N, C-alpha and C positions, 0 to 999 in steps of 0.2 A: 518723945518723938517731937522736932520744933516744926512748931505751927508754922506754915509757910504764908499764912495772912499777917504775920506778924515781923517778917524780913522784908528786908530790900538792899537790891544790887548795889556794887559800889563799884569803882576803879580806881587805880592808882598811874598815873600818868608825871613822870619825871618828880616825886617826893610828892605830890598833891592827892587828895584824895577828895572825887568827885562824882556824883549821882547824875545819871541821864536824865532824872525826870523825879523835880519835890514831888512826895507823896501827897503833898498837901495843897499847893498852890499849881503844879503842873507845869512850874517855871522848867527852861531846859538849862542841860549842863552847869548845874550848879555847883560852885568849888564851896567844902566844907570845910570850917575850923577844926579840922581835926588832922591829926601826923600818925604815918603809920607807927611808931616809937608807941604809941596811944597804944594803935590796935592789939599789941601784945600786949597792956597791961590789962586793956577789957578783955581778952583770952583768958588772962589767970584770975578774972572774977573781979575785978573791978568796975563798977557801973559807971560810967560817961553821960551826962545832959548833954545832948546835942543840937543844938539853934539854929537851925538853917537860914541862912541871912537874906533870902528871897524876900520870906515871910515872917519872921521870928517866931514862928514856931516850933515846938522843942519837942523832941522823943529823949527817951531813957532807952540806950543801948549798953544793953545788957550780954551779949556775946555775940563772935564774929566769925568767920572763916573766911578764905581767901577771895567768896564773891560776895556774901551777901553780909548786913549788919541785921541785928537781931533785935529788936525791941521790947518793951515790958507790956506794949500794947497794939493793938492791929494798926497796919498804914495802908492795908490794901481793903478794897469792898469784897 
């Protein structure tokens, strides 16, 4: 079972991936340096180091689905 505290929701808008709020600095509508084709590679097993541009905090994305990114460590309180 996937731990909910390790997941963070995302949206794809016109080929760009956004999170409504950064899990670390709480900035709103953050554009991620990630493309939808990279989500397919992550789903197939490749890990991705994701650096949030708002605060330069990083998380390792180990899996995803159509709504959530799964991190290797907790991102929720």
